[in-house]
FIMAR-789707 format. One record per residue (C-alpha): residue number from 1; x, y, z; residue in one letter. Coordinates in nm, 2 decimals. Layout:
<recs>
<NUM <X Y Z> A>
...
</recs>
This chain:
<recs>
<1 <-3.04 0.04 -6.31> M>
<2 <-3.31 0.25 -6.09> S>
<3 <-3.20 0.56 -6.26> F>
<4 <-3.26 0.42 -6.59> L>
<5 <-3.59 0.28 -6.48> A>
<6 <-3.72 0.62 -6.37> S>
<7 <-3.62 0.81 -6.69> H>
<8 <-3.83 0.71 -7.00> P>
<9 <-3.59 0.86 -7.27> V>
<10 <-3.30 0.64 -7.11> L>
<11 <-3.52 0.36 -7.04> R>
<12 <-3.60 0.35 -7.44> L>
<13 <-3.24 0.37 -7.55> I>
<14 <-3.17 0.11 -7.28> A>
<15 <-3.44 -0.11 -7.45> S>
<16 <-3.42 -0.12 -7.83> P>
<17 <-3.72 -0.38 -7.83> Q>
<18 <-3.93 -0.13 -7.61> H>
<19 <-3.82 0.15 -7.85> L>
<20 <-3.91 -0.02 -8.16> W>
<21 <-4.26 -0.16 -8.02> R>
<22 <-4.34 0.21 -7.93> T>
<23 <-4.23 0.33 -8.26> L>
<24 <-4.41 0.06 -8.44> S>
<25 <-4.73 0.14 -8.24> L>
<26 <-4.69 0.50 -8.34> G>
<27 <-4.64 0.44 -8.71> I>
<28 <-4.97 0.19 -8.71> K>
<29 <-5.18 0.47 -8.52> T>
<30 <-5.07 0.73 -8.78> I>
<31 <-5.12 0.49 -9.08> W>
<32 <-5.49 0.41 -8.95> L>
<33 <-5.56 0.77 -9.02> H>
<34 <-5.38 0.86 -9.32> K>
<35 <-5.56 1.14 -9.44> L>
<36 <-5.59 1.32 -9.14> R>
<37 <-5.21 1.27 -9.07> S>
<38 <-5.11 1.39 -9.41> F>
<39 <-5.35 1.71 -9.39> L>
<40 <-5.18 1.76 -9.02> T>
<41 <-4.83 1.72 -9.17> A>
<42 <-4.90 1.98 -9.45> L>
<43 <-4.85 2.26 -9.21> G>
<44 <-4.54 2.16 -9.13> V>
<45 <-4.45 2.07 -9.51> V>
<46 <-4.52 2.42 -9.61> F>
<47 <-4.37 2.58 -9.30> G>
<48 <-4.02 2.40 -9.36> V>
<49 <-4.05 2.46 -9.76> A>
<50 <-4.09 2.82 -9.69> S>
<51 <-3.79 2.83 -9.45> V>
<52 <-3.56 2.66 -9.71> V>
<53 <-3.70 2.86 -10.01> A>
<54 <-3.71 3.20 -9.86> M>
<55 <-3.35 3.15 -9.73> L>
<56 <-3.24 3.03 -10.08> A>
<57 <-3.40 3.34 -10.25> I>
<58 <-3.29 3.56 -9.99> G>
<59 <-2.95 3.44 -10.01> E>
<60 <-2.95 3.45 -10.42> G>
<61 <-3.07 3.84 -10.42> A>
<62 <-2.82 3.91 -10.16> S>
<63 <-2.53 3.74 -10.35> H>
<64 <-2.61 3.91 -10.66> E>
<65 <-2.60 4.26 -10.51> A>
<66 <-2.30 4.18 -10.34> Q>
<67 <-2.12 4.06 -10.66> E>
<68 <-2.24 4.36 -10.85> Q>
<69 <-2.09 4.57 -10.57> I>
<70 <-1.76 4.40 -10.57> R>
<71 <-1.71 4.43 -10.96> K>
<72 <-1.72 4.81 -10.92> L>
<73 <-1.39 4.76 -10.69> G>
<74 <-1.37 4.75 -10.31> S>
<75 <-1.06 5.00 -10.33> Q>
<76 <-1.25 5.20 -10.57> N>
<77 <-1.42 5.55 -10.54> I>
<78 <-1.65 5.63 -10.85> I>
<79 <-1.74 5.99 -10.92> L>
<80 <-2.00 6.06 -11.20> H>
<81 <-2.13 6.38 -11.38> S>
<82 <-2.47 6.44 -11.33> V>
<83 <-2.69 6.71 -11.55> K>
<84 <-2.85 6.94 -11.31> P>
<85 <-3.24 6.98 -11.35> P>
<86 <-3.35 7.24 -11.58> D>
<87 <-3.31 7.61 -11.45> G>
<88 <-2.98 7.50 -11.26> Q>
<89 <-2.75 7.52 -11.53> G>
<90 <-2.45 7.76 -11.48> S>
<91 <-2.49 8.11 -11.55> N>
<92 <-2.86 8.05 -11.61> G>
<93 <-2.82 7.95 -11.98> E>
<94 <-3.11 7.87 -12.18> S>
<95 <-3.19 7.52 -12.38> R>
<96 <-3.03 7.67 -12.69> S>
<97 <-2.68 7.74 -12.52> M>
<98 <-2.39 7.54 -12.41> I>
<99 <-2.47 7.37 -12.07> S>
<100 <-2.16 7.30 -11.87> E>
<101 <-2.14 7.07 -11.59> Y>
<102 <-1.99 6.79 -11.42> G>
<103 <-1.65 6.66 -11.34> L>
<104 <-1.35 6.90 -11.44> T>
<105 <-0.97 6.86 -11.50> L>
<106 <-0.94 7.09 -11.18> R>
<107 <-1.14 6.83 -10.99> D>
<108 <-0.92 6.55 -11.11> I>
<109 <-0.59 6.73 -11.05> E>
<110 <-0.66 6.83 -10.68> Q>
<111 <-0.80 6.48 -10.60> I>
<112 <-0.44 6.36 -10.71> R>
<113 <-0.26 6.62 -10.54> Q>
<114 <-0.45 6.72 -10.22> T>
<115 <-0.61 6.36 -10.10> V>
<116 <-0.35 6.13 -9.97> P>
<117 <-0.33 5.74 -10.01> G>
<118 <-0.45 5.76 -10.37> I>
<119 <-0.30 5.54 -10.62> R>
<120 <-0.44 5.65 -10.94> V>
<121 <-0.73 5.84 -11.06> V>
<122 <-0.88 5.71 -11.41> V>
<123 <-1.11 5.97 -11.60> P>
<124 <-1.34 5.87 -11.87> S>
<125 <-1.61 6.00 -12.12> R>
<126 <-1.94 5.85 -12.27> Y>
<127 <-2.14 5.95 -12.59> I>
<128 <-2.48 5.80 -12.67> S>
<129 <-2.47 5.71 -13.03> E>
<130 <-2.55 5.40 -13.27> N>
<131 <-2.31 5.15 -13.32> I>
<132 <-2.30 5.00 -13.69> W>
<133 <-2.18 4.70 -13.85> N>
<134 <-2.29 4.70 -14.22> L>
<135 <-2.66 4.72 -14.21> D>
<136 <-2.70 4.62 -13.84> R>
<137 <-2.70 4.87 -13.56> S>
<138 <-2.76 4.90 -13.17> V>
<139 <-2.79 5.19 -12.94> D>
<140 <-2.50 5.22 -12.73> G>
<141 <-2.23 5.41 -12.57> H>
<142 <-1.90 5.51 -12.69> V>
<143 <-1.68 5.53 -12.41> M>
<144 <-1.33 5.71 -12.41> G>
<145 <-1.12 5.53 -12.15> V>
<146 <-0.73 5.48 -12.05> L>
<147 <-0.57 5.15 -12.11> P>
<148 <-0.59 5.04 -11.74> V>
<149 <-0.99 5.06 -11.76> Y>
<150 <-1.04 4.67 -11.74> P>
<151 <-0.83 4.65 -11.43> E>
<152 <-0.99 4.94 -11.25> M>
<153 <-1.34 4.81 -11.33> R>
<154 <-1.24 4.42 -11.27> N>
<155 <-1.38 4.36 -11.62> R>
<156 <-1.23 4.04 -11.83> R>
<157 <-1.09 4.04 -12.17> I>
<158 <-1.28 3.75 -12.32> L>
<159 <-1.12 3.76 -12.67> A>
<160 <-0.82 3.96 -12.82> G>
<161 <-0.67 4.23 -12.62> R>
<162 <-0.73 4.58 -12.48> F>
<163 <-0.56 4.87 -12.66> F>
<164 <-0.23 5.01 -12.50> N>
<165 <-0.06 5.37 -12.43> E>
<166 <0.11 5.39 -12.77> L>
<167 <-0.24 5.33 -12.96> E>
<168 <-0.38 5.59 -12.73> M>
<169 <-0.07 5.84 -12.78> H>
<170 <-0.10 5.75 -13.18> D>
<171 <-0.49 5.83 -13.16> L>
<172 <-0.52 5.51 -13.36> L>
<173 <-0.88 5.42 -13.47> P>
<174 <-0.91 5.10 -13.24> V>
<175 <-1.19 5.00 -13.00> C>
<176 <-1.28 4.70 -12.78> V>
<177 <-1.67 4.61 -12.78> I>
<178 <-1.83 4.43 -12.49> N>
<179 <-2.04 4.10 -12.54> Q>
<180 <-2.37 4.27 -12.60> T>
<181 <-2.22 4.46 -12.92> V>
<182 <-2.05 4.12 -13.03> A>
<183 <-2.37 3.93 -12.98> A>
<184 <-2.59 4.21 -13.17> R>
<185 <-2.37 4.32 -13.45> L>
<186 <-2.16 4.03 -13.52> F>
<187 <-2.37 3.70 -13.49> Q>
<188 <-2.23 3.46 -13.74> L>
<189 <-1.86 3.55 -13.70> S>
<190 <-1.59 3.68 -13.46> S>
<191 <-1.57 4.05 -13.45> P>
<192 <-1.20 4.07 -13.36> V>
<193 <-1.02 4.21 -13.64> G>
<194 <-1.33 4.36 -13.82> K>
<195 <-1.45 4.72 -13.80> S>
<196 <-1.74 4.91 -13.65> V>
<197 <-1.88 5.26 -13.74> R>
<198 <-1.98 5.54 -13.51> V>
<199 <-2.13 5.85 -13.70> K>
<200 <-1.86 5.89 -13.98> G>
<201 <-1.57 5.72 -13.80> F>
<202 <-1.47 5.36 -13.83> Y>
<203 <-1.28 5.15 -13.54> Y>
<204 <-1.11 4.85 -13.58> K>
<205 <-1.22 4.58 -13.30> V>
<206 <-0.91 4.44 -13.14> I>
<207 <-1.10 4.28 -12.82> G>
<208 <-1.42 4.18 -12.66> I>
<209 <-1.48 4.28 -12.30> L>
<210 <-1.75 4.10 -12.07> E>
<211 <-2.06 4.28 -11.99> D>
<212 <-2.06 4.51 -11.69> E>
<213 <-2.42 4.40 -11.59> G>
<214 <-2.62 4.66 -11.37> Q>
<215 <-2.37 4.98 -11.40> M>
<216 <-2.43 5.27 -11.17> V>
<217 <-2.44 5.57 -11.39> G>
<218 <-2.58 5.89 -11.49> T>
<219 <-2.71 6.10 -11.79> D>
<220 <-2.39 6.20 -11.93> A>
<221 <-2.36 6.33 -12.28> G>
<222 <-2.69 6.15 -12.40> G>
<223 <-2.71 5.88 -12.10> G>
<224 <-2.47 5.70 -11.95> S>
<225 <-2.49 5.31 -11.89> P>
<226 <-2.77 5.24 -11.64> S>
<227 <-2.95 4.90 -11.75> A>
<228 <-2.84 4.54 -11.76> D>
<229 <-2.64 4.45 -12.08> A>
<230 <-2.57 4.80 -12.21> Q>
<231 <-2.42 4.80 -12.56> A>
<232 <-2.07 4.96 -12.51> Q>
<233 <-1.77 5.04 -12.73> I>
<234 <-1.47 5.15 -12.56> M>
<235 <-1.19 5.37 -12.75> I>
<236 <-0.87 5.55 -12.64> P>
<237 <-0.96 5.85 -12.46> F>
<238 <-0.72 6.07 -12.67> A>
<239 <-0.91 5.95 -12.97> T>
<240 <-1.24 6.04 -12.85> L>
<241 <-1.13 6.40 -12.74> M>
<242 <-0.97 6.43 -13.09> D>
<243 <-1.27 6.34 -13.29> Q>
<244 <-1.56 6.45 -13.09> Y>
<245 <-1.43 6.79 -12.91> G>
<246 <-1.56 6.87 -12.56> E>
<247 <-1.89 6.98 -12.66> V>
<248 <-2.15 6.75 -12.73> F>
<249 <-2.45 6.84 -12.98> F>
<250 <-2.78 6.67 -12.98> R>
<251 <-3.04 6.78 -13.24> F>
<252 <-3.40 6.75 -13.19> R>
<253 <-3.71 6.87 -13.37> T>
<254 <-3.68 7.23 -13.40> G>
<255 <-3.41 7.28 -13.15> S>
<256 <-3.08 7.15 -13.03> F>
<257 <-2.89 7.09 -12.71> E>
<258 <-2.53 7.17 -12.64> A>
<259 <-2.34 7.02 -12.34> E>
<260 <-1.99 7.06 -12.25> K>
<261 <-1.86 6.78 -12.01> V>
<262 <-1.49 6.73 -11.93> Q>
<263 <-1.52 6.39 -11.78> F>
<264 <-1.82 6.18 -11.73> H>
<265 <-1.67 5.95 -11.49> E>
<266 <-1.36 5.92 -11.27> A>
<267 <-1.23 5.59 -11.10> V>
<268 <-1.04 5.66 -10.80> V>
<269 <-0.81 5.37 -10.66> R>
<270 <-0.70 5.40 -10.30> V>
<271 <-0.40 5.21 -10.17> D>
<272 <-0.57 5.05 -9.88> D>
<273 <-0.92 4.92 -9.86> V>
<274 <-0.94 5.04 -9.47> K>
<275 <-0.88 5.40 -9.60> M>
<276 <-1.17 5.44 -9.87> V>
<277 <-1.41 5.55 -9.66> E>
<278 <-1.23 5.84 -9.51> S>
<279 <-1.08 5.93 -9.86> R>
<280 <-1.42 5.92 -9.99> A>
<281 <-1.54 6.18 -9.72> E>
<282 <-1.22 6.39 -9.84> A>
<283 <-1.32 6.37 -10.18> I>
<284 <-1.69 6.46 -10.13> R>
<285 <-1.56 6.78 -9.90> H>
<286 <-1.35 6.89 -10.18> L>
<287 <-1.61 6.84 -10.46> M>
<288 <-1.87 7.02 -10.25> T>
<289 <-1.61 7.33 -10.23> S>
<290 <-1.55 7.34 -10.60> N>
<291 <-1.92 7.30 -10.73> H>
<292 <-2.19 7.52 -10.63> K>
<293 <-2.47 7.28 -10.78> K>
<294 <-2.51 6.92 -10.72> E>
<295 <-2.36 6.83 -11.08> D>
<296 <-2.17 6.53 -10.94> W>
<297 <-2.23 6.20 -10.78> R>
<298 <-2.00 5.98 -10.56> I>
<299 <-2.03 5.58 -10.54> I>
<300 <-1.84 5.42 -10.28> V>
<301 <-1.86 5.03 -10.33> P>
<302 <-1.74 4.96 -9.98> V>
<303 <-2.02 5.13 -9.82> E>
<304 <-2.28 4.99 -10.09> L>
<305 <-2.13 4.65 -9.95> L>
<306 <-2.19 4.73 -9.60> K>
<307 <-2.53 4.85 -9.68> Q>
<308 <-2.63 4.54 -9.87> A>
<309 <-2.51 4.33 -9.58> E>
<310 <-2.72 4.52 -9.37> R>
<311 <-3.03 4.48 -9.59> T>
<312 <-2.94 4.11 -9.61> K>
<313 <-2.96 4.08 -9.25> Q>
<314 <-3.28 4.27 -9.23> I>
<315 <-3.43 4.05 -9.51> F>
<316 <-3.31 3.74 -9.35> S>
<317 <-3.49 3.86 -9.01> I>
<318 <-3.82 3.93 -9.22> V>
<319 <-3.81 3.60 -9.41> L>
<320 <-3.74 3.38 -9.10> G>
<321 <-4.03 3.55 -8.93> S>
<322 <-4.26 3.48 -9.21> I>
<323 <-4.12 3.12 -9.21> A>
<324 <-4.15 3.08 -8.83> A>
<325 <-4.53 3.20 -8.84> I>
<326 <-4.58 2.92 -9.10> S>
<327 <-4.43 2.67 -8.86> L>
<328 <-4.63 2.80 -8.57> L>
<329 <-4.95 2.73 -8.76> V>
<330 <-4.84 2.38 -8.85> G>
<331 <-4.77 2.30 -8.48> G>
<332 <-5.07 2.45 -8.38> I>
<333 <-5.22 2.21 -8.63> G>
<334 <-5.02 1.93 -8.47> I>
<335 <-5.13 2.02 -8.14> M>
<336 <-5.50 2.03 -8.24> N>
<337 <-5.49 1.69 -8.38> I>
<338 <-5.32 1.52 -8.11> M>
<339 <-5.58 1.68 -7.86> L>
<340 <-5.85 1.53 -8.05> A>
<341 <-5.63 1.20 -8.08> S>
<342 <-5.61 1.19 -7.70> V>
<343 <-6.00 1.21 -7.67> T>
<344 <-6.06 0.95 -7.91> E>
<345 <-5.82 0.73 -7.75> R>
<346 <-5.94 0.78 -7.38> T>
<347 <-6.01 0.41 -7.35> R>
<348 <-5.69 0.28 -7.49> E>
<349 <-5.51 0.50 -7.25> I>
<350 <-5.71 0.37 -6.95> G>
<351 <-5.63 0.00 -7.06> I>
<352 <-5.26 0.08 -7.11> R>
<353 <-5.25 0.25 -6.75> R>
<354 <-5.44 -0.08 -6.62> A>
<355 <-5.19 -0.31 -6.76> L>
<356 <-4.91 -0.14 -6.61> G>
<357 <-4.81 0.15 -6.82> A>
<358 <-4.67 0.44 -6.62> R>
<359 <-4.74 0.79 -6.68> Q>
<360 <-4.38 0.86 -6.87> N>
<361 <-4.48 0.55 -7.12> D>
<362 <-4.78 0.73 -7.22> I>
<363 <-4.59 1.07 -7.25> V>
<364 <-4.32 0.91 -7.48> V>
<365 <-4.61 0.71 -7.68> Q>
<366 <-4.78 1.04 -7.76> F>
<367 <-4.45 1.25 -7.81> L>
<368 <-4.31 0.98 -8.06> I>
<369 <-4.64 1.01 -8.28> E>
<370 <-4.60 1.39 -8.24> T>
<371 <-4.24 1.38 -8.36> V>
<372 <-4.30 1.13 -8.63> L>
<373 <-4.58 1.36 -8.79> L>
<374 <-4.34 1.64 -8.79> A>
<375 <-4.05 1.46 -8.91> G>
<376 <-4.21 1.34 -9.20> V>
<377 <-4.36 1.66 -9.29> G>
<378 <-4.00 1.81 -9.23> G>
<379 <-3.87 1.57 -9.49> V>
<380 <-4.14 1.67 -9.74> L>
<381 <-4.09 2.02 -9.67> G>
<382 <-3.72 1.99 -9.73> V>
<383 <-3.77 1.82 -10.06> A>
<384 <-4.03 2.08 -10.17> L>
<385 <-3.83 2.36 -10.02> G>
<386 <-3.51 2.26 -10.26> L>
<387 <-3.73 2.22 -10.55> S>
<388 <-3.88 2.57 -10.51> I>
<389 <-3.54 2.77 -10.58> P>
<390 <-3.46 2.54 -10.87> M>
<391 <-3.81 2.62 -11.04> A>
<392 <-3.77 2.99 -10.97> V>
<393 <-3.40 3.00 -11.10> T>
<394 <-3.53 2.79 -11.42> K>
<395 <-3.87 2.99 -11.50> F>
<396 <-3.79 3.33 -11.38> A>
<397 <-3.41 3.36 -11.41> G>
<398 <-3.36 3.48 -11.05> V>
<399 <-3.03 3.34 -10.89> T>
<400 <-3.08 3.13 -10.57> T>
<401 <-2.82 3.02 -10.33> V>
<402 <-2.91 2.71 -10.11> I>
<403 <-2.68 2.69 -9.81> K>
<404 <-2.59 2.34 -9.69> M>
<405 <-2.70 2.45 -9.33> W>
<406 <-3.06 2.54 -9.45> S>
<407 <-3.24 2.22 -9.50> P>
<408 <-3.07 2.08 -9.18> I>
<409 <-3.17 2.40 -8.98> L>
<410 <-3.55 2.37 -9.13> A>
<411 <-3.57 2.02 -9.06> F>
<412 <-3.45 2.04 -8.69> S>
<413 <-3.70 2.34 -8.64> I>
<414 <-3.98 2.10 -8.75> S>
<415 <-3.88 1.82 -8.51> V>
<416 <-3.85 2.07 -8.22> L>
<417 <-4.17 2.24 -8.32> T>
<418 <-4.35 1.88 -8.30> G>
<419 <-4.19 1.83 -7.96> I>
<420 <-4.28 2.17 -7.83> A>
<421 <-4.66 2.13 -7.95> F>
<422 <-4.68 1.76 -7.86> G>
<423 <-4.58 1.80 -7.49> I>
<424 <-4.92 1.94 -7.39> Y>
<425 <-5.13 1.67 -7.56> P>
<426 <-4.90 1.39 -7.42> A>
<427 <-4.89 1.53 -7.07> R>
<428 <-5.29 1.57 -7.09> R>
<429 <-5.32 1.20 -7.17> A>
<430 <-5.08 1.08 -6.93> A>
<431 <-5.26 1.26 -6.65> M>
<432 <-5.59 1.10 -6.71> M>
<433 <-5.74 0.88 -6.43> N>
<434 <-5.70 0.53 -6.51> P>
<435 <-6.04 0.44 -6.36> V>
<436 <-6.23 0.74 -6.55> E>
<437 <-6.06 0.65 -6.86> A>
<438 <-6.18 0.29 -6.86> L>
<439 <-6.54 0.41 -6.81> R>
<440 <-6.53 0.64 -7.12> H>
<441 <-6.74 0.50 -7.43> N>
</recs>
């Protein structure tokens, strides 16, 4: 019992009546100064709310970036053709002559034959054209791809099916459109089984593919996908080559441009995800040897994912620092008010000491009041912090992710902040000389 009597916290636990009496006194003291207490707690409210909201927004941004990267395929290496700046074309050709650049059949064959651990290489071509259904049209990309395209790019078939090897071999005029084309050209009916027109060619729609979202692309044959919800129509690669040839012509006022690009994109699938980065380095070396100009770009989703994770860590540190500053300001506000409260209640402290209260009792009393202020601020801050991400998602359309641990962490920090910034005022109150305190008016 002597140990319990000497330790204030254990003594409170051992005496529920004493604990309840101390809590009641703390609540009454805070309630006597409702406005001041509320304004004091506001600093903690905004600090905790900023912790929860910033973590949710940061997690949402990171989640979106990582999901887009994962859609590219963790085992994939993506090569794109890039049009060199004017004046860097092959053989110094002028604007009126054919500009030849980008990925070639030689590149594809060398990757297949010389880089070990490669499962498959899937090339494709893009053409920017208007896509028509009766009197409706949309600017988009005609993409010549292979039947394995959806699997390689992790895109789901939403309706119908994708074309097969036989349809590509027979040069059949079939196509698969993405959600954007279906929504803009076929607003009142299903597009499957109907036809779309590109220039003078008609293609029968046999399926709908989900939108790819933010695609990482380049200007290929009039521009490749580079924005969200890009309109896309996919036709067999052989059909595109048969109908459009190798040279793309773009007519402008008083002039025209002709570009020869064998492949706009090639997706390389590696057997093992652990080998992706080493195989990407081998492909970089091979492409550098084959091309004298920078007319290609390599994208390694695994490297982008690691970079996104590092960015997330930095982002979390920055957001955490901002939130910590907010909580620090709130803690300083609590300390300031508690010091003022100690001065106001000097005579009360003297009377309690004269009636037998120990220094530890005074410390516990003021700490409980401080923790109550911080705890109430923490609860209100958590509620506000949970509502902010919901509002951001609803009105701004930004994805937010609330982790289960973030409100608990924020509330715990608020309580710890109250304890940390309440110790000094509590100790100052406890160290007062009872005689001098009783003389205070």
